[in-house]
Every structure is written in C-alpha cells, then in structure tokens.
MARMIVEX-779337 format. One record per atom (N, C-alpha, C): residue in three letters; x, y, z; residue number from 1. Coordinates in nm, 3 decimals, always signed. Example, Ala and Ser with C-alpha at 12.3 -4.5 7.8 and 13.67 -1.06 7.14 Angstrom:
<nodes>
+-----+---------+---------+---------+-----+
:  aa :      px :      py :      pz :   i :
+-----+---------+---------+---------+-----+
: Ala :  +1.319 :  -0.569 :  +0.780 :   1 :
: Ala :  +1.230 :  -0.450 :  +0.780 :   1 :
: Ala :  +1.320 :  -0.330 :  +0.780 :   1 :
: Ser :  +1.285 :  -0.225 :  +0.708 :   2 :
: Ser :  +1.367 :  -0.106 :  +0.714 :   2 :
: Ser :  +1.290 :  +0.003 :  +0.787 :   2 :
+-----+---------+---------+---------+-----+
</nodes>
This chain:
<nodes>
+-----+---------+---------+---------+-----+
:  aa :      px :      py :      pz :   i :
+-----+---------+---------+---------+-----+
: Met : +12.104 :  +3.460 : +11.353 :   1 :
: Met : +11.971 :  +3.459 : +11.296 :   1 :
: Met : +11.907 :  +3.598 : +11.296 :   1 :
: Tyr : +11.928 :  +3.673 : +11.407 :   2 :
: Tyr : +11.867 :  +3.806 : +11.414 :   2 :
: Tyr : +11.925 :  +3.900 : +11.309 :   2 :
: Ile : +12.049 :  +3.875 : +11.266 :   3 :
: Ile : +12.109 :  +3.960 : +11.162 :   3 :
: Ile : +12.035 :  +3.940 : +11.030 :   3 :
: Leu : +11.998 :  +3.817 : +11.000 :   4 :
: Leu : +11.922 :  +3.792 : +10.877 :   4 :
: Leu : +11.785 :  +3.857 : +10.883 :   4 :
: Ile : +11.723 :  +3.854 : +11.000 :   5 :
: Ile : +11.592 :  +3.921 : +11.016 :   5 :
: Ile : +11.609 :  +4.072 : +11.000 :   5 :
: Ala : +11.711 :  +4.128 : +11.065 :   6 :
: Ala : +11.736 :  +4.272 : +11.055 :   6 :
: Ala : +11.766 :  +4.311 : +10.910 :   6 :
: Ala : +11.844 :  +4.229 : +10.841 :   7 :
: Ala : +11.876 :  +4.257 : +10.701 :   7 :
: Ala : +11.751 :  +4.250 : +10.613 :   7 :
: Ser : +11.664 :  +4.155 : +10.643 :   8 :
: Ser : +11.539 :  +4.142 : +10.567 :   8 :
: Ser : +11.448 :  +4.263 : +10.590 :   8 :
: Val : +11.437 :  +4.306 : +10.715 :   9 :
: Val : +11.355 :  +4.424 : +10.746 :   9 :
: Val : +11.414 :  +4.547 : +10.678 :   9 :
: Phe : +11.546 :  +4.565 : +10.692 :  10 :
: Phe : +11.612 :  +4.680 : +10.632 :  10 :
: Phe : +11.589 :  +4.680 : +10.481 :  10 :
: Ser : +11.611 :  +4.566 : +10.417 :  11 :
: Ser : +11.599 :  +4.557 : +10.271 :  11 :
: Ser : +11.457 :  +4.583 : +10.224 :  11 :
: Thr : +11.360 :  +4.531 : +10.297 :  12 :
: Thr : +11.219 :  +4.554 : +10.261 :  12 :
: Thr : +11.185 :  +4.703 : +10.270 :  12 :
: Leu : +11.225 :  +4.764 : +10.382 :  13 :
: Leu : +11.195 :  +4.907 : +10.400 :  13 :
: Leu : +11.267 :  +4.994 : +10.298 :  13 :
: Ile : +11.394 :  +4.964 : +10.274 :  14 :
: Ile : +11.469 :  +5.046 : +10.178 :  14 :
: Ile : +11.412 :  +5.025 : +10.038 :  14 :
: Gly : +11.361 :  +4.905 : +10.012 :  15 :
: Gly : +11.295 :  +4.879 :  +9.884 :  15 :
: Gly : +11.171 :  +4.965 :  +9.866 :  15 :
: Ile : +11.095 :  +4.980 :  +9.974 :  16 :
: Ile : +10.977 :  +5.066 :  +9.970 :  16 :
: Ile : +11.017 :  +5.211 :  +9.943 :  16 :
: Val : +11.122 :  +5.257 : +10.009 :  17 :
: Val : +11.169 :  +5.395 :  +9.988 :  17 :
: Val : +11.219 :  +5.412 :  +9.844 :  17 :
: Ile : +11.288 :  +5.311 :  +9.792 :  18 :
: Ile : +11.336 :  +5.317 :  +9.653 :  18 :
: Ile : +11.217 :  +5.326 :  +9.557 :  18 :
: Leu : +11.115 :  +5.244 :  +9.578 :  19 :
: Leu : +10.997 :  +5.250 :  +9.491 :  19 :
: Leu : +10.928 :  +5.386 :  +9.500 :  19 :
: Phe : +10.923 :  +5.442 :  +9.619 :  20 :
: Phe : +10.866 :  +5.576 :  +9.637 :  20 :
: Phe : +10.946 :  +5.680 :  +9.559 :  20 :
: Gln : +11.078 :  +5.675 :  +9.570 :  21 :
: Gln : +11.163 :  +5.770 :  +9.497 :  21 :
: Gln : +11.150 :  +5.753 :  +9.346 :  21 :
: Leu : +11.140 :  +5.629 :  +9.301 :  22 :
: Leu : +11.121 :  +5.604 :  +9.158 :  22 :
: Leu : +10.986 :  +5.660 :  +9.111 :  22 :
: Ala : +10.885 :  +5.647 :  +9.195 :  23 :
: Ala : +10.753 :  +5.702 :  +9.161 :  23 :
: Ala : +10.760 :  +5.854 :  +9.151 :  23 :
: Leu : +10.831 :  +5.918 :  +9.245 :  24 :
: Leu : +10.849 :  +6.063 :  +9.237 :  24 :
: Leu : +10.922 :  +6.101 :  +9.108 :  24 :
: Ala : +11.025 :  +6.026 :  +9.075 :  25 :
: Ala : +11.102 :  +6.054 :  +8.952 :  25 :
: Ala : +11.017 :  +6.036 :  +8.827 :  25 :
: Ala : +10.923 :  +5.943 :  +8.835 :  26 :
: Ala : +10.836 :  +5.916 :  +8.720 :  26 :
: Ala : +10.721 :  +6.017 :  +8.708 :  26 :
: Gly : +10.706 :  +6.102 :  +8.808 :  27 :
: Gly : +10.606 :  +6.207 :  +8.799 :  27 :
: Gly : +10.481 :  +6.188 :  +8.884 :  27 :
: Met : +10.484 :  +6.092 :  +8.976 :  28 :
: Met : +10.370 :  +6.076 :  +9.065 :  28 :
: Met : +10.356 :  +6.204 :  +9.150 :  28 :
: Pro : +10.234 :  +6.247 :  +9.175 :  29 :
: Pro : +10.211 :  +6.374 :  +9.246 :  29 :
: Pro : +10.219 :  +6.360 :  +9.399 :  29 :
: Trp : +10.329 :  +6.303 :  +9.447 :  30 :
: Trp : +10.347 :  +6.279 :  +9.589 :  30 :
: Trp : +10.454 :  +6.368 :  +9.651 :  30 :
: Gly : +10.483 :  +6.480 :  +9.588 :  31 :
: Gly : +10.588 :  +6.569 :  +9.637 :  31 :
: Gly : +10.565 :  +6.620 :  +9.778 :  31 :
: Ser : +10.440 :  +6.627 :  +9.820 :  32 :
: Ser : +10.413 :  +6.676 :  +9.956 :  32 :
: Ser : +10.456 :  +6.575 : +10.063 :  32 :
: Leu : +10.488 :  +6.453 : +10.022 :  33 :
: Leu : +10.529 :  +6.349 : +10.116 :  33 :
: Leu : +10.681 :  +6.338 : +10.129 :  33 :
: Ala : +10.754 :  +6.430 : +10.067 :  34 :
: Ala : +10.900 :  +6.424 : +10.069 :  34 :
: Ala : +10.958 :  +6.566 : +10.071 :  34 :
: Met : +11.084 :  +6.574 : +10.109 :  35 :
: Met : +11.157 :  +6.701 : +10.109 :  35 :
: Met : +11.083 :  +6.811 : +10.185 :  35 :
: Gly : +11.024 :  +6.773 : +10.297 :  36 :
: Gly : +10.953 :  +6.870 : +10.380 :  36 :
: Gly : +10.827 :  +6.925 : +10.316 :  36 :
: Gly : +10.779 :  +6.858 : +10.211 :  37 :
: Gly : +10.658 :  +6.904 : +10.142 :  37 :
: Gly : +10.681 :  +7.027 : +10.057 :  37 :
: Lys : +10.809 :  +7.057 : +10.030 :  38 :
: Lys : +10.847 :  +7.178 :  +9.958 :  38 :
: Lys : +10.797 :  +7.181 :  +9.814 :  38 :
: Phe : +10.777 :  +7.063 :  +9.756 :  39 :
: Phe : +10.737 :  +7.053 :  +9.616 :  39 :
: Phe : +10.608 :  +6.971 :  +9.605 :  39 :
: Pro : +10.493 :  +7.029 :  +9.646 :  40 :
: Pro : +10.368 :  +6.952 :  +9.640 :  40 :
: Pro : +10.333 :  +6.917 :  +9.495 :  40 :
: Gly : +10.268 :  +6.805 :  +9.479 :  41 :
: Gly : +10.233 :  +6.760 :  +9.345 :  41 :
: Gly : +10.352 :  +6.692 :  +9.280 :  41 :
: Lys : +10.362 :  +6.708 :  +9.148 :  42 :
: Lys : +10.473 :  +6.647 :  +9.075 :  42 :
: Lys : +10.601 :  +6.723 :  +9.102 :  42 :
: Tyr : +10.708 :  +6.649 :  +9.115 :  43 :
: Tyr : +10.840 :  +6.711 :  +9.131 :  43 :
: Tyr : +10.881 :  +6.784 :  +9.003 :  43 :
: Pro : +10.951 :  +6.896 :  +9.017 :  44 :
: Pro : +11.011 :  +6.960 :  +8.899 :  44 :
: Pro : +11.125 :  +6.872 :  +8.847 :  44 :
: Pro : +11.168 :  +6.893 :  +8.723 :  45 :
: Pro : +11.270 :  +6.806 :  +8.664 :  45 :
: Pro : +11.397 :  +6.788 :  +8.747 :  45 :
: Val : +11.447 :  +6.894 :  +8.809 :  46 :
: Val : +11.571 :  +6.881 :  +8.886 :  46 :
: Val : +11.549 :  +6.790 :  +9.008 :  46 :
: Met : +11.431 :  +6.795 :  +9.068 :  47 :
: Met : +11.403 :  +6.709 :  +9.183 :  47 :
: Met : +11.380 :  +6.565 :  +9.139 :  47 :
: Arg : +11.333 :  +6.546 :  +9.018 :  48 :
: Arg : +11.320 :  +6.410 :  +8.965 :  48 :
: Arg : +11.458 :  +6.346 :  +8.950 :  48 :
: Leu : +11.553 :  +6.426 :  +8.905 :  49 :
: Leu : +11.691 :  +6.377 :  +8.895 :  49 :
: Leu : +11.746 :  +6.348 :  +9.034 :  49 :
: Ala : +11.714 :  +6.432 :  +9.130 :  50 :
: Ala : +11.757 :  +6.410 :  +9.268 :  50 :
: Ala : +11.700 :  +6.279 :  +9.321 :  50 :
: Ser : +11.577 :  +6.247 :  +9.285 :  51 :
: Ser : +11.517 :  +6.120 :  +9.327 :  51 :
: Ser : +11.593 :  +6.001 :  +9.270 :  51 :
: Ile : +11.634 :  +6.011 :  +9.146 :  52 :
: Ile : +11.714 :  +5.904 :  +9.084 :  52 :
: Ile : +11.847 :  +5.889 :  +9.158 :  52 :
: Phe : +11.909 :  +6.001 :  +9.191 :  53 :
: Phe : +12.035 :  +5.998 :  +9.267 :  53 :
: Phe : +12.012 :  +5.931 :  +9.403 :  53 :
: Gln : +11.900 :  +5.963 :  +9.468 :  54 :
: Gln : +11.869 :  +5.901 :  +9.596 :  54 :
: Gln : +11.849 :  +5.750 :  +9.581 :  54 :
: Val : +11.788 :  +5.708 :  +9.472 :  55 :
: Val : +11.769 :  +5.565 :  +9.447 :  55 :
: Val : +11.905 :  +5.494 :  +9.441 :  55 :
: Ile : +12.000 :  +5.556 :  +9.375 :  56 :
: Ile : +12.134 :  +5.497 :  +9.363 :  56 :
: Ile : +12.199 :  +5.485 :  +9.502 :  56 :
: Ile : +12.190 :  +5.591 :  +9.579 :  57 :
: Ile : +12.247 :  +5.589 :  +9.715 :  57 :
: Ile : +12.179 :  +5.482 :  +9.800 :  57 :
: Leu : +12.047 :  +5.476 :  +9.796 :  58 :
: Leu : +11.973 :  +5.379 :  +9.875 :  58 :
: Leu : +12.006 :  +5.236 :  +9.834 :  58 :
: Ala : +12.024 :  +5.213 :  +9.705 :  59 :
: Ala : +12.061 :  +5.079 :  +9.657 :  59 :
: Ala : +12.201 :  +5.042 :  +9.707 :  59 :
: Leu : +12.291 :  +5.139 :  +9.712 :  60 :
: Leu : +12.425 :  +5.112 :  +9.766 :  60 :
: Leu : +12.418 :  +5.080 :  +9.915 :  60 :
: Leu : +12.334 :  +5.153 :  +9.988 :  61 :
: Leu : +12.316 :  +5.125 : +10.131 :  61 :
: Leu : +12.265 :  +4.982 : +10.151 :  61 :
: Ala : +12.167 :  +4.944 : +10.071 :  62 :
: Ala : +12.112 :  +4.808 : +10.080 :  62 :
: Ala : +12.218 :  +4.705 : +10.047 :  62 :
: Ser : +12.303 :  +4.734 :  +9.948 :  63 :
: Ser : +12.411 :  +4.642 :  +9.912 :  63 :
: Ser : +12.509 :  +4.623 : +10.027 :  63 :
: Val : +12.540 :  +4.730 : +10.096 :  64 :
: Val : +12.630 :  +4.722 : +10.212 :  64 :
: Val : +12.568 :  +4.634 : +10.320 :  64 :
: Val : +12.441 :  +4.659 : +10.351 :  65 :
: Val : +12.372 :  +4.582 : +10.455 :  65 :
: Val : +12.366 :  +4.434 : +10.418 :  65 :
: Leu : +12.331 :  +4.406 : +10.294 :  66 :
: Leu : +12.321 :  +4.266 : +10.251 :  66 :
: Leu : +12.457 :  +4.198 : +10.246 :  66 :
: Ser : +12.560 :  +4.274 : +10.212 :  67 :
: Ser : +12.695 :  +4.220 : +10.213 :  67 :
: Ser : +12.742 :  +4.192 : +10.355 :  67 :
: Lys : +12.722 :  +4.287 : +10.444 :  68 :
: Lys : +12.761 :  +4.271 : +10.584 :  68 :
: Lys : +12.688 :  +4.153 : +10.647 :  68 :
: Ser : +12.566 :  +4.129 : +10.602 :  69 :
: Ser : +12.485 :  +4.019 : +10.655 :  69 :
: Ser : +12.520 :  +3.885 : +10.593 :  69 :
: Gly : +12.606 :  +3.887 : +10.492 :  70 :
: Gly : +12.647 :  +3.764 : +10.427 :  70 :
: Gly : +12.548 :  +3.709 : +10.327 :  70 :
: Ile : +12.455 :  +3.792 : +10.283 :  71 :
: Ile : +12.351 :  +3.747 : +10.190 :  71 :
: Ile : +12.397 :  +3.759 : +10.045 :  71 :
: Ile : +12.459 :  +3.870 : +10.012 :  72 :
: Ile : +12.512 :  +3.890 :  +9.876 :  72 :
: Ile : +12.652 :  +3.950 :  +9.887 :  72 :
: Phe : +12.723 :  +3.948 :  +9.777 :  73 :
: Phe : +12.854 :  +4.011 :  +9.769 :  73 :
: Phe : +12.943 :  +3.974 :  +9.888 :  73 :
: Thr : +12.953 :  +3.848 :  +9.917 :  74 :
: Thr : +13.030 :  +3.804 : +10.034 :  74 :
: Thr : +13.178 :  +3.840 : +10.024 :  74 :
: Asp : +13.225 :  +3.863 :  +9.903 :  75 :
: Asp : +13.365 :  +3.906 :  +9.886 :  75 :
: Asp : +13.386 :  +4.049 :  +9.934 :  75 :
: Trp : +13.281 :  +4.124 :  +9.950 :  76 :
: Trp : +13.289 :  +4.263 :  +9.995 :  76 :
: Trp : +13.290 :  +4.275 : +10.146 :  76 :
: Asn : +13.292 :  +4.164 : +10.217 :  77 :
: Asn : +13.274 :  +4.168 : +10.361 :  77 :
: Asn : +13.371 :  +4.262 : +10.432 :  77 :
: Ser : +13.496 :  +4.268 : +10.389 :  78 :
: Ser : +13.591 :  +4.357 : +10.455 :  78 :
: Ser : +13.554 :  +4.504 : +10.433 :  78 :
: Val : +13.504 :  +4.536 : +10.316 :  79 :
: Val : +13.459 :  +4.672 : +10.288 :  79 :
: Val : +13.330 :  +4.700 : +10.365 :  79 :
: Ala : +13.242 :  +4.602 : +10.369 :  80 :
: Ala : +13.113 :  +4.619 : +10.437 :  80 :
: Ala : +13.131 :  +4.639 : +10.587 :  80 :
: Asp : +13.236 :  +4.580 : +10.644 :  81 :
: Asp : +13.261 :  +4.598 : +10.788 :  81 :
: Asp : +13.279 :  +4.746 : +10.823 :  81 :
: Ser : +13.339 :  +4.821 : +10.735 :  82 :
: Ser : +13.356 :  +4.965 : +10.758 :  82 :
: Ser : +13.237 :  +5.045 : +10.705 :  82 :
: Ala : +13.190 :  +5.007 : +10.587 :  83 :
: Ala : +13.083 :  +5.082 : +10.521 :  83 :
: Ala : +12.951 :  +5.077 : +10.597 :  83 :
: Ile : +12.932 :  +4.974 : +10.677 :  84 :
: Ile : +12.807 :  +4.964 : +10.753 :  84 :
: Ile : +12.789 :  +5.083 : +10.847 :  84 :
: Trp : +12.901 :  +5.138 : +10.892 :  85 :
: Trp : +12.891 :  +5.255 : +10.982 :  85 :
: Trp : +12.847 :  +5.380 : +10.907 :  85 :
: Phe : +12.875 :  +5.386 : +10.777 :  86 :
: Phe : +12.819 :  +5.493 : +10.694 :  86 :
: Phe : +12.668 :  +5.476 : +10.685 :  86 :
: Val : +12.623 :  +5.351 : +10.670 :  87 :
: Val : +12.479 :  +5.323 : +10.665 :  87 :
: Val : +12.412 :  +5.366 : +10.796 :  87 :
: Val : +12.475 :  +5.333 : +10.908 :  88 :
: Val : +12.421 :  +5.372 : +11.038 :  88 :
: Val : +12.414 :  +5.525 : +11.049 :  88 :
: Thr : +12.519 :  +5.593 : +11.010 :  89 :
: Thr : +12.523 :  +5.739 : +11.016 :  89 :
: Thr : +12.417 :  +5.801 : +10.925 :  89 :
: Phe : +12.407 :  +5.749 : +10.803 :  90 :
: Phe : +12.307 :  +5.797 : +10.708 :  90 :
: Phe : +12.166 :  +5.777 : +10.765 :  90 :
: Ser : +12.142 :  +5.660 : +10.824 :  91 :
: Ser : +12.011 :  +5.630 : +10.881 :  91 :
: Ser : +11.981 :  +5.719 : +11.001 :  91 :
: Ala : +12.082 :  +5.748 : +11.082 :  92 :
: Ala : +12.064 :  +5.837 : +11.197 :  92 :
: Ala : +12.028 :  +5.977 : +11.150 :  92 :
: Leu : +12.098 :  +6.026 : +11.051 :  93 :
: Leu : +12.069 :  +6.159 : +10.997 :  93 :
: Leu : +11.928 :  +6.165 : +10.938 :  93 :
: Ala : +11.891 :  +6.062 : +10.862 :  94 :
: Ala : +11.756 :  +6.057 : +10.804 :  94 :
: Ala : +11.650 :  +6.054 : +10.912 :  94 :
: Thr : +11.677 :  +5.982 : +11.020 :  95 :
: Thr : +11.581 :  +5.974 : +11.130 :  95 :
: Thr : +11.562 :  +6.111 : +11.195 :  95 :
: Val : +11.671 :  +6.178 : +11.224 :  96 :
: Val : +11.661 :  +6.312 : +11.285 :  96 :
: Val : +11.585 :  +6.407 : +11.193 :  96 :
: Leu : +11.621 :  +6.408 : +11.066 :  97 :
: Leu : +11.556 :  +6.500 : +10.972 :  97 :
: Leu : +11.407 :  +6.471 : +10.957 :  97 :
: Asn : +11.371 :  +6.343 : +10.958 :  98 :
: Asn : +11.230 :  +6.308 : +10.945 :  98 :
: Asn : +11.149 :  +6.339 : +11.071 :  98 :
: Phe : +11.215 :  +6.339 : +11.186 :  99 :
: Phe : +11.144 :  +6.374 : +11.309 :  99 :
: Phe : +11.133 :  +6.524 : +11.329 :  99 :
: Ile : +11.226 :  +6.603 : +11.274 : 100 :
: Ile : +11.220 :  +6.749 : +11.294 : 100 :
: Ile : +11.154 :  +6.825 : +11.179 : 100 :
: Thr : +11.116 :  +6.755 : +11.074 : 101 :
: Thr : +11.055 :  +6.823 : +10.960 : 101 :
: Thr : +10.922 :  +6.887 : +11.000 : 101 :
: Arg : +10.884 :  +6.989 : +10.927 : 102 :
: Arg : +10.756 :  +7.054 : +10.950 : 102 :
: Arg : +10.642 :  +6.977 : +10.883 : 102 :
: Ser : +10.678 :  +6.885 : +10.795 : 103 :
: Ser : +10.578 :  +6.808 : +10.722 : 103 :
: Ser : +10.518 :  +6.699 : +10.812 : 103 :
: Lys : +10.388 :  +6.710 : +10.838 : 104 :
: Lys : +10.324 :  +6.610 : +10.924 : 104 :
: Lys : +10.326 :  +6.473 : +10.857 : 104 :
: Trp : +10.321 :  +6.469 : +10.724 : 105 :
: Trp : +10.320 :  +6.341 : +10.654 : 105 :
: Trp : +10.455 :  +6.272 : +10.662 : 105 :
: Glu : +10.561 :  +6.347 : +10.652 : 106 :
: Glu : +10.694 :  +6.286 : +10.668 : 106 :
: Glu : +10.712 :  +6.232 : +10.809 : 106 :
: Lys : +10.663 :  +6.307 : +10.907 : 107 :
: Lys : +10.673 :  +6.259 : +11.046 : 107 :
: Lys : +10.593 :  +6.131 : +11.065 : 107 :
: Arg : +10.478 :  +6.123 : +11.004 : 108 :
: Arg : +10.392 :  +6.006 : +11.020 : 108 :
: Arg : +10.440 :  +5.885 : +10.941 : 108 :
: Ile : +10.490 :  +5.909 : +10.820 : 109 :
: Ile : +10.527 :  +5.798 : +10.733 : 109 :
: Ile : +10.676 :  +5.766 : +10.741 : 109 :
: Trp : +10.759 :  +5.865 : +10.714 : 110 :
: Trp : +10.902 :  +5.838 : +10.696 : 110 :
: Trp : +10.982 :  +5.837 : +10.826 : 110 :
: Ala : +10.937 :  +5.906 : +10.929 : 111 :
: Ala : +11.011 :  +5.902 : +11.057 : 111 :
: Ala : +11.013 :  +5.760 : +11.114 : 111 :
: Pro : +10.899 :  +5.690 : +11.120 : 112 :
: Pro : +10.906 :  +5.552 : +11.171 : 112 :
: Pro : +10.989 :  +5.459 : +11.081 : 112 :
: Val : +10.977 :  +5.480 : +10.949 : 113 :
: Val : +11.055 :  +5.398 : +10.856 : 113 :
: Val : +11.204 :  +5.422 : +10.878 : 113 :
: Ser : +11.245 :  +5.548 : +10.887 : 114 :
: Ser : +11.387 :  +5.577 : +10.906 : 114 :
: Ser : +11.436 :  +5.528 : +11.042 : 114 :
: Leu : +11.351 :  +5.534 : +11.143 : 115 :
: Leu : +11.389 :  +5.481 : +11.274 : 115 :
: Leu : +11.413 :  +5.330 : +11.268 : 115 :
: Leu : +11.327 :  +5.259 : +11.199 : 116 :
: Leu : +11.347 :  +5.115 : +11.182 : 116 :
: Leu : +11.473 :  +5.084 : +11.100 : 116 :
: Leu : +11.499 :  +5.167 : +11.000 : 117 :
: Leu : +11.623 :  +5.150 : +10.923 : 117 :
: Leu : +11.745 :  +5.171 : +11.013 : 117 :
: Leu : +11.737 :  +5.268 : +11.101 : 118 :
: Leu : +11.847 :  +5.294 : +11.194 : 118 :
: Leu : +11.865 :  +5.177 : +11.289 : 118 :
: Ile : +11.758 :  +5.130 : +11.348 : 119 :
: Ile : +11.767 :  +5.020 : +11.445 : 119 :
: Ile : +11.823 :  +4.894 : +11.379 : 119 :
: Thr : +11.773 :  +4.862 : +11.261 : 120 :
: Thr : +11.821 :  +4.741 : +11.195 : 120 :
: Thr : +11.965 :  +4.755 : +11.147 : 120 :
: Ser : +12.004 :  +4.874 : +11.104 : 121 :
: Ser : +12.142 :  +4.892 : +11.061 : 121 :
: Ser : +12.239 :  +4.882 : +11.179 : 121 :
: Ile : +12.197 :  +4.933 : +11.294 : 122 :
: Ile : +12.281 :  +4.920 : +11.415 : 122 :
: Ile : +12.293 :  +4.773 : +11.454 : 122 :
: Ala : +12.182 :  +4.700 : +11.449 : 123 :
: Ala : +12.186 :  +4.557 : +11.484 : 123 :
: Ala : +12.281 :  +4.482 : +11.392 : 123 :
: Ile : +12.281 :  +4.516 : +11.265 : 124 :
: Ile : +12.370 :  +4.450 : +11.170 : 124 :
: Ile : +12.515 :  +4.492 : +11.195 : 124 :
: Ala : +12.535 :  +4.619 : +11.223 : 125 :
: Ala : +12.672 :  +4.670 : +11.246 : 125 :
: Ala : +12.738 :  +4.606 : +11.366 : 125 :
: Ile : +12.663 :  +4.587 : +11.475 : 126 :
: Ile : +12.724 :  +4.533 : +11.595 : 126 :
: Ile : +12.714 :  +4.381 : +11.602 : 126 :
: Gly : +12.633 :  +4.324 : +11.512 : 127 :
: Gly : +12.614 :  +4.178 : +11.511 : 127 :
: Gly : +12.731 :  +4.111 : +11.454 : 127 :
+-----+---------+---------+---------+-----+
</nodes>
C-alpha cells in the first residue's frame, strides 16, 4: 500500500515540475526560479528547448516509477526494476543541486520537492 502512496506523491510532484517546465518553455517569466536564477524573466530560445527536453526526461522518470509500482506499463516491470535506480540517482543529484544552489527560490521551492521525489523513489525502489 505504501508503494502506491509513494508513487502517487512522486507522480503528483513530478507533474508539478513538468507543468513548471512547460510554462518556462511557453515563455512564462519564471526563469529566476530555475537554473540557479541564471535566466531571470523569460527563458531564451535555447533554454526553452532545454525545458522541453527536461519534460521528456521527467515523463520517462514518472513512467519508470509508475511501472515499478504496477500502476501502468506492467509489462515493463523487469526494465523498471533496474531503471528505478536511475530515478533514485537522478533524484539524489537534483536534491543536492537544489540544496547547494545560490538561488534562494530554488532552495525554498525545489529543494523540498526534489527531496520528496528522492524519498518516494527510494521507497518504491526498495519496496
């Protein structure tokens, strides 16, 4: 049961991050809330493309988590058993980067989100 809860929390949070990245790609002036605040305001075109790339990666991470949890793509379970550790590693790296950034907004907003993504991905990996 806790795996389903962890998968739900992970999916909800990753969905929020995906929506944020899509908003950046669409030109929302929230650049100061990402990438260490290096691009305040609207992202330049190359960073908008990077946001789309991040959306794809995040969607793949969510697919792995949901597959490992038995919610979707149950035929992928053997792949998800290994791929979940990539999700854990990715989440750990994101957590470290969000805690060491100079951007106070990333520390306040994205560090807790990435920490929860890490905790839930570990729970799913070992569950």
